[in-house]
N, CA, C and O of each residue as an XYZ file, in Angstrom:
388
protein
N      54.743     12.846    -72.432
C      54.619     12.062    -71.126
C      55.721     11.821    -70.568
O      56.662     11.410    -71.246
N      55.854     12.050    -69.047
C      56.739     11.141    -68.686
C      56.074      9.242    -68.493
O      55.029      8.715    -68.111
N      57.124      8.877    -68.907
C      57.106      7.185    -68.844
C      57.077      6.850    -67.277
O      57.533      7.549    -66.372
N      56.464      5.675    -67.180
C      56.273      4.874    -65.711
C      57.756      4.755    -65.634
O      58.249      5.376    -64.693
N      58.637      4.065    -66.448
C      59.671      3.410    -66.089
C      60.779      4.594    -65.582
O      61.653      4.373    -64.745
N      60.567      5.873    -66.250
C      61.684      7.083    -65.924
C      62.056      7.483    -64.424
O      61.244      7.090    -63.586
N      62.676      7.889    -64.158
C      63.099      8.279    -62.824
C      62.929      9.869    -62.626
O      63.313     10.620    -63.522
N      62.390     10.341    -61.528
C      62.127     11.551    -61.734
C      63.302     12.403    -62.082
O      63.051     13.234    -62.955
N      64.683     12.407    -61.560
C      65.839     12.884    -62.151
C      65.752     13.071    -63.210
O      65.670     14.243    -63.579
N      65.729     11.741    -64.411
C      65.563     11.805    -65.314
C      64.219     12.655    -66.118
O      64.507     13.253    -67.155
N      63.390     12.678    -65.836
C      62.318     13.504    -66.446
C      62.948     15.106    -66.285
O      62.959     15.933    -67.197
N      63.544     15.353    -64.682
C      63.863     17.071    -64.951
C      64.596     17.094    -65.822
O      64.463     18.049    -66.587
N      65.607     16.169    -66.102
C      66.921     16.566    -67.147
C      66.594     17.155    -68.466
O      67.278     18.003    -69.040
N      64.951     16.378    -69.105
C      64.614     16.824    -70.202
C      63.492     17.475    -69.995
O      62.628     17.456    -70.872
N      63.306     18.124    -68.882
C      61.623     19.080    -68.962
C      62.384     20.456    -69.098
O      63.460     20.811    -68.617
N      61.472     21.125    -69.916
C      61.871     22.759    -70.203
C      60.795     23.698    -69.342
O      60.953     24.913    -69.457
N      60.078     23.385    -68.777
C      58.881     23.984    -67.635
C      58.372     22.532    -66.389
O      58.199     21.398    -66.838
N      58.234     22.773    -65.192
C      57.527     22.539    -64.371
C      55.996     23.226    -64.184
O      55.507     24.339    -64.381
N      55.519     21.907    -63.685
C      54.436     22.400    -62.834
C      53.884     22.138    -61.243
O      53.211     21.157    -60.926
N      54.212     22.970    -60.525
C      54.573     22.840    -59.041
C      53.314     22.901    -58.196
O      53.134     24.030    -57.740
N      52.223     21.848    -57.796
C      51.101     22.888    -57.422
C      50.424     23.092    -57.954
O      49.503     23.721    -57.434
N      50.327     22.756    -59.318
C      49.101     23.516    -59.966
C      50.131     25.057    -60.824
O      49.800     25.397    -61.960
N      51.352     25.830    -60.060
C      51.605     26.810    -60.705
C      53.068     26.601    -61.724
O      54.108     26.017    -61.422
N      52.825     27.080    -62.604
C      54.256     27.084    -63.721
C      54.879     27.366    -63.068
O      54.625     28.191    -62.191
N      56.330     26.596    -63.283
C      57.437     26.946    -63.040
C      58.399     27.373    -63.925
O      58.503     26.192    -64.255
N      59.155     27.896    -64.583
C      60.186     28.024    -65.772
C      61.538     28.100    -65.011
O      62.523     27.510    -65.456
N      61.591     28.877    -63.784
C      62.759     28.735    -63.111
C      63.047     28.207    -62.384
O      62.816     28.592    -61.238
N      64.048     26.430    -62.748
C      64.305     25.379    -62.078
C      65.490     24.489    -62.449
O      65.631     23.991    -63.566
N      66.393     24.316    -61.347
C      67.618     24.197    -61.527
C      68.259     22.892    -60.716
O      67.641     22.554    -59.707
N      69.322     22.208    -61.035
C      69.823     21.465    -59.647
C      71.255     22.107    -59.526
O      71.959     22.390    -60.495
N      71.515     22.255    -58.502
C      72.986     23.109    -58.282
C      73.888     21.292    -57.923
O      73.604     20.099    -57.814
N      75.119     22.278    -57.869
C      76.147     21.378    -57.723
C      76.219     20.106    -56.491
O      76.633     18.947    -56.473
N      75.629     20.953    -55.589
C      75.420     19.834    -54.514
C      73.758     18.934    -54.851
O      72.889     18.831    -53.986
N      73.636     18.406    -56.185
C      72.409     18.013    -56.231
C      70.932     18.270    -55.401
O      70.180     17.422    -54.919
N      70.806     19.709    -55.416
C      69.387     19.997    -54.834
C      68.941     20.836    -55.668
O      69.542     21.828    -56.078
N      67.474     20.354    -56.067
C      66.489     20.805    -56.669
C      65.993     22.152    -56.723
O      64.938     22.064    -56.095
N      66.104     23.244    -57.063
C      65.599     24.422    -56.792
C      64.553     24.606    -57.590
O      64.569     24.145    -58.731
N      63.694     25.172    -57.202
C      62.304     25.568    -57.761
C      61.782     26.995    -57.624
O      62.047     27.435    -56.505
N      61.227     27.727    -58.276
C      60.625     29.265    -58.170
C      59.696     29.910    -59.033
O      59.999     29.874    -60.226
N      58.848     30.376    -58.787
C      57.615     30.750    -59.436
C      56.793     31.632    -58.588
O      56.680     31.535    -57.366
N      56.189     32.565    -59.409
C      55.505     33.956    -58.867
C      54.186     32.993    -58.875
O      53.936     32.100    -59.684
N      53.453     33.393    -57.817
C      51.956     32.979    -57.200
C      51.425     34.932    -56.769
O      51.567     35.688    -55.809
N      50.730     35.007    -58.292
C      50.409     36.505    -58.098
C      52.077     37.320    -58.096
O      53.088     37.329    -58.799
N      51.530     37.997    -56.724
C      53.355     39.013    -56.280
C      54.051     38.315    -55.690
O      55.228     38.617    -55.494
N      53.370     36.903    -55.134
C      54.582     36.298    -54.271
C      55.299     35.297    -54.665
O      54.824     34.194    -54.934
N      56.401     35.570    -54.725
C      57.398     34.519    -54.801
C      57.713     33.564    -54.172
O      58.512     33.769    -53.259
N      57.205     32.094    -54.405
C      57.512     30.968    -53.988
C      58.785     30.248    -54.925
O      59.054     30.151    -56.122
N      59.517     29.717    -53.339
C      60.519     29.121    -53.302
C      60.462     27.288    -53.201
O      59.412     27.008    -52.622
N      60.960     26.462    -53.439
C      61.243     25.175    -52.613
C      62.384     24.798    -53.494
O      62.738     25.146    -54.620
N      62.959     23.750    -52.361
C      63.989     23.072    -52.373
C      63.925     21.542    -51.807
O      63.521     21.124    -50.722
N      64.514     20.801    -53.026
C      64.569     19.456    -52.776
C      65.934     18.575    -52.767
O      66.396     18.421    -53.897
N      66.600     18.023    -51.816
C      67.559     17.182    -52.393
C      67.385     15.917    -53.077
O      66.305     15.424    -53.400
N      68.709     15.363    -53.298
C      68.514     14.176    -54.089
C      68.181     13.221    -53.422
O      67.827     12.261    -54.106
N      68.139     13.052    -52.150
C      67.120     11.459    -51.675
C      65.719     11.480    -51.669
O      64.961     10.522    -51.512
N      65.398     12.852    -51.886
C      64.232     13.459    -51.697
C      63.489     13.015    -53.426
O      62.481     12.340    -53.635
N      64.407     13.671    -54.441
C      63.984     13.559    -56.037
C      64.370     11.800    -55.882
O      63.443     11.313    -56.531
N      64.989     10.936    -55.519
C      65.226      9.612    -56.148
C      63.971      9.079    -55.175
O      63.951      7.874    -55.425
N      62.933      9.336    -54.214
C      62.138      8.744    -53.667
C      60.777      9.279    -54.023
O      59.716      8.772    -53.658
N      60.930     10.536    -54.899
C      59.050     10.867    -55.809
C      59.122      9.212    -56.203
O      59.939      8.292    -56.217
N      57.188      9.575    -56.622
C      56.580      8.271    -57.077
C      55.822      8.860    -58.317
O      55.240      9.945    -58.340
N      55.907      8.143    -59.133
C      54.951      8.297    -60.181
C      53.971      7.994    -60.290
O      53.751      6.783    -60.309
N      52.539      9.223    -60.455
C      51.598      8.684    -60.297
C      50.827      8.983    -62.110
O      50.665     10.081    -62.642
N      50.429      7.386    -62.789
C      50.408      7.236    -63.845
C      49.124      7.786    -64.259
O      49.048      8.327    -65.362
N      47.666      7.676    -63.170
C      46.515      8.224    -63.364
C      46.741      9.852    -63.584
O      46.180     10.313    -64.578
N      47.313     10.541    -62.966
C      47.369     12.391    -62.912
C      48.917     12.316    -63.178
O      49.582     13.026    -62.424
N      50.028     11.150    -64.668
C      50.791     12.037    -65.234
C      51.846     12.910    -64.115
O      52.824     13.519    -64.549
N      51.524     12.881    -62.723
C      52.869     13.569    -62.427
C      53.792     13.038    -61.449
O      53.814     11.807    -61.481
N      54.553     13.550    -60.599
C      55.251     13.204    -59.592
C      55.042     13.167    -58.335
O      54.631     14.309    -58.131
N      55.040     12.638    -57.344
C      54.607     13.142    -55.867
C      55.906     13.152    -55.266
O      56.526     12.104    -55.448
N      56.621     14.216    -54.465
C      57.292     14.971    -54.088
C      57.511     15.294    -52.746
O      57.069     16.416    -52.497
N      58.188     14.565    -51.485
C      57.835     14.584    -50.265
C      58.901     15.781    -49.969
O      60.026     15.478    -50.366
N      58.820     17.005    -49.396
C      60.341     17.779    -48.930
C      59.999     18.314    -47.464
O      59.418     17.707    -46.565
N      60.439     19.421    -47.462
C      60.399     20.056    -46.026
C      58.928     20.529    -45.469
O      58.521     20.348    -44.322
N      58.204     21.195    -46.571
C      57.097     21.964    -46.212
C      55.997     20.855    -46.508
O      54.824     21.218    -46.594
N      56.401     19.239    -46.699
C      55.023     18.456    -47.291
C      55.226     17.932    -48.559
O      56.355     17.930    -49.050
N      54.212     17.466    -49.175
C      53.788     16.814    -50.223
C      53.613     17.351    -51.524
O      52.642     18.106    -51.567
N      54.253     17.216    -52.665
C      54.482     18.438    -53.514
C      53.765     17.744    -54.822
O      53.916     16.537    -54.631
N      53.031     17.937    -56.106
C      52.933     17.190    -57.264
C      53.695     18.279    -58.479
O      53.459     19.479    -58.616
N      54.547     17.531    -59.182
C      54.970     17.746    -60.246
C      54.877     17.380    -61.338
O      54.815     16.191    -61.654
N      54.844     18.469    -62.233
C      54.204     17.692    -63.719
C      55.497     18.260    -64.527
O      55.470     19.490    -64.564
N      56.363     17.821    -65.033
C      57.563     18.072    -66.215
C      56.763     17.933    -67.445
O      56.009     17.076    -67.906
N      57.345     19.463    -67.925
C      56.514     19.628    -69.474
C      57.216     19.707    -70.067
O      58.272     19.553    -69.454
N      57.492     20.036    -71.954
C      58.344     20.402    -73.021
C      57.770     21.345    -72.982
O      56.799     21.718    -72.325
N      58.603     21.940    -73.991
C      58.325     23.578    -74.687
C      57.897     23.014    -75.763
O      58.085     21.807    -75.912
N      57.337     23.651    -76.584
C      56.975     23.424    -78.502
C      57.646     24.585    -78.742
O      57.169     25.663    -78.385
N      58.591     24.509    -79.248
C      59.222     25.534    -80.290
C      59.110     25.838    -81.352
O      58.744     24.896    -82.056
N      59.298     27.062    -82.043
C      58.906     27.298    -83.317
C      59.864     28.289    -84.246
O      60.827     28.792    -83.668
N      59.715     28.518    -85.276
C      60.409     29.463    -85.894
C      59.244     30.430    -86.414
O      58.153     30.171    -86.923
N      59.893     31.671    -86.093
C      59.031     32.569    -87.242
C      59.039     32.841    -88.832
O      58.283     33.586    -89.457
N      60.303     31.881    -89.421
C      60.800     32.464    -90.543
C      60.032     31.503    -91.504
O      60.249     30.296    -91.400
N      58.984     32.049    -92.605
C      58.330     31.432    -93.446
C      59.570     30.316    -94.169
O      60.764     30.612    -94.204
N      59.072     29.175    -94.645
C      60.165     28.400    -95.672
C      59.971     28.818    -97.187
O      59.159     28.328    -97.972
N      61.030     29.984    -97.471
C      61.306     30.454    -98.772
C      62.034     29.491    -99.526
O      63.041     28.825    -99.284
N      61.066     29.613   -100.761
C      61.426     28.183   -102.070
C      61.930     29.522   -102.603
O      61.569     30.619   -102.177
N      62.828     29.300   -103.609
C      62.990     30.072   -105.003
C      63.260     29.282   -105.681
O      64.014     28.344   -105.423
N      62.813     29.451   -106.493
C      62.838     28.723   -107.996
C      64.284     29.222   -108.755
O      64.712     30.376   -108.772
N      64.737     28.354   -109.203
C      65.612     28.799   -110.013
C      65.700     28.936   -111.367
O      66.712     29.420   -111.874
């Protein structure tokens, strides 16, 4: 999980997925203008959020809920930065010589 001393920008650079307001978002990116764009589906509705670098830098970490509070044009949002767990399907084939 995110350490208290991290910045949201650092947490975003190492995240594979975000949770925003309880919704899981696999599609998020920082563009060339340093804006964070987040998209996710809520049922059949596509939801989009955009945050400026100033809003990202002003975000605060809530250690109790292990999440970031960020304020955008539509109000305050709670972000959780998540790391993906990967694996491979190949079994370790050990061949004795």
